[in-house]
PLY file of the C-alpha trace (Angstrom):
ply
format ascii 1.0
element vertex 62
property float x
property float y
property float z
element edge 61
property int vertex1
property int vertex2
end_header
5.71 -4.93 1.59
6.56 -8.41 2.88
7.94 -8.33 6.44
10.76 -10.71 5.47
11.98 -8.22 2.86
12.03 -5.42 5.48
14.37 -7.48 7.67
16.68 -7.85 4.68
16.25 -11.60 4.30
14.09 -13.09 1.59
12.83 -16.59 0.90
12.80 -18.08 -2.59
9.13 -17.01 -2.88
10.01 -13.43 -1.82
12.89 -13.28 -4.27
10.86 -14.66 -7.16
8.26 -12.02 -6.45
10.86 -9.27 -6.07
12.67 -10.13 -9.31
9.47 -11.05 -11.17
10.81 -14.48 -12.11
9.62 -18.01 -11.37
10.88 -20.08 -8.48
12.19 -22.49 -11.10
14.46 -19.71 -12.41
15.78 -19.07 -8.87
16.49 -22.78 -8.35
18.32 -22.83 -11.68
20.47 -19.85 -10.64
21.20 -21.55 -7.29
22.24 -24.73 -9.05
24.73 -22.80 -11.16
25.90 -20.51 -8.34
24.69 -17.49 -10.27
23.06 -15.68 -7.37
24.30 -14.74 -3.87
22.50 -16.92 -1.33
22.72 -18.19 2.24
21.60 -21.63 3.38
20.06 -21.45 6.86
18.84 -24.68 8.45
18.41 -26.26 5.04
16.46 -23.29 3.70
17.71 -20.82 1.11
17.69 -17.15 2.13
18.72 -14.10 0.19
20.01 -10.77 1.54
18.29 -7.90 -0.18
21.41 -5.71 -0.32
23.43 -8.53 -1.88
20.66 -9.16 -4.43
20.50 -5.42 -5.27
24.30 -5.37 -5.75
24.09 -8.52 -7.88
21.37 -6.87 -10.01
23.57 -3.78 -10.53
26.33 -6.09 -11.67
24.06 -7.89 -14.13
23.13 -4.65 -15.83
26.79 -3.71 -16.49
28.00 -4.48 -20.03
30.46 -7.44 -19.83
0 1
1 2
2 3
3 4
4 5
5 6
6 7
7 8
8 9
9 10
10 11
11 12
12 13
13 14
14 15
15 16
16 17
17 18
18 19
19 20
20 21
21 22
22 23
23 24
24 25
25 26
26 27
27 28
28 29
29 30
30 31
31 32
32 33
33 34
34 35
35 36
36 37
37 38
38 39
39 40
40 41
41 42
42 43
43 44
44 45
45 46
46 47
47 48
48 49
49 50
50 51
51 52
52 53
53 54
54 55
55 56
56 57
57 58
58 59
59 60
60 61
């Protein structure tokens, strides 16, 4: 497992790998505020617990 993921913070690359999507998809979600993210020193980071909660939410029928 990637050390970044163990610390709970993921990069765009980590997240793309984790969600099995392309980085382009992640950037698209960021652009439309679809995904919980933090911007640290100009770099996007994602908290694993927030992503997991967001995924749970996505799977609920709307």
